[in-house]
Every structure is written in C-alpha cells, then in structure tokens.
N, C-alpha and C positions, 0 to 999 in steps of 0.2 A: 577506493578504500573499501575494505571488507571487514565486517565485525561479526563474530560468531558468538551466540549465547546458547549454552547447553542446558537442556531439560528434556524429559521423556515426552513422546507423543509424535505429532505430525511435524513436518519440516515447513517452516514459513520463511518467505523472503520478502523484503521490502526493497523496492527499486526506486531510487530518487534520481531524476534526471534534471539537472539545473541548466542544461544547454551550454555550459561553459567548459565542459570537460567530460571525462568518462563518468558514467552513471555510478552513483554510490549504491552498493548492495549491502544490506544488513540481513544476515541469516540467523535463524533461531529454531529451536525445537520446543513444542509445547502441546498441551492437550487440545487446545482450541486457539482461535485467532486473537483472543484477548491479550496475550502477551505482546503480540505484534502491534496491536492497536495502542497499548500502553506506551510502547516505544515511540510511535508516531506522536502521541499526545505530549510526551515529555521532551523528546529530542527534536521533533520536526514540526512544531506548530506552524500553521500557515502554508505548509508545503504539500503539494499533491504527490501521492505515493502509490505506486502499483503494488498490490498485495497478491502474493502467490502462496498456495498451500500445496505441498507435495508436487511442485512444478506446474500446477494448474493455476492460471490467472483467475483470481476471484473478482477483481475490479480495482477501481481507483478510489482511494480514501483521502480525506483531508480533514484535519482538526483545525478549526479556525482559532485564531489567537483569543477569541472570546469563549472558547470551549465547545462550540457547536461542531457537529460532525456532518460532513458531506460525503455521501457514498454513491458511486456510480457502478452498479453491479455489472458483471460480465454480460448478462443477457441483454442489457440496455444497449451496449455497444454493438452487439451482434445483430440486433433487430431494430436499429435506429431507422426511423422514417426518413426518406430522402428529403422531405420538406424541412426537417430539423437541421439547423446549422449551428455550429459552435461559434461563440463570439470571443 
C-alpha cells in the first residue's frame, strides 16, 4: 500500500515492515521531517518505522502508545559495537 501527501520541500518516506506481507510505504513532501513524524504519531503508534529524507535513511523511529519517542539514528546502526546485541 502506498499513500502520497503533497507539500513543498524535501521528500520523506516512511517504511513499515510488519513481516506478514509487503512493506507499507508512505511518501510525502515537506520542509522538514516533522510532517513524517506527525504521521507516525497519529497513524502508526507502537510501530517501528524506517524514516528516509530524499532517499537517504535517517534512522528508525517509534512513537510509543504512551507518546514517548524512540529514535535510533543512522550513525548508531553504522557504528554499532560488536558487543552490543539486539534483543
């Protein structure tokens, strides 16, 4: 499923992979990532979402159902220590 939201500025993509089918991609244009984060908060609470700006991966974001934001920036993934494991 693909949804497009039109507005001037950069191109943002949200990719949601629920492992049960093809990834959902939501694309929009905006001056900054705030529009994309608003979509995550309203439509995808509790879901981990890959955030891209102009085709560049910015990181993984998640807005918890309690309204807290979890952000894993791109550089953390690229420079992760071998001793760190995900659970």
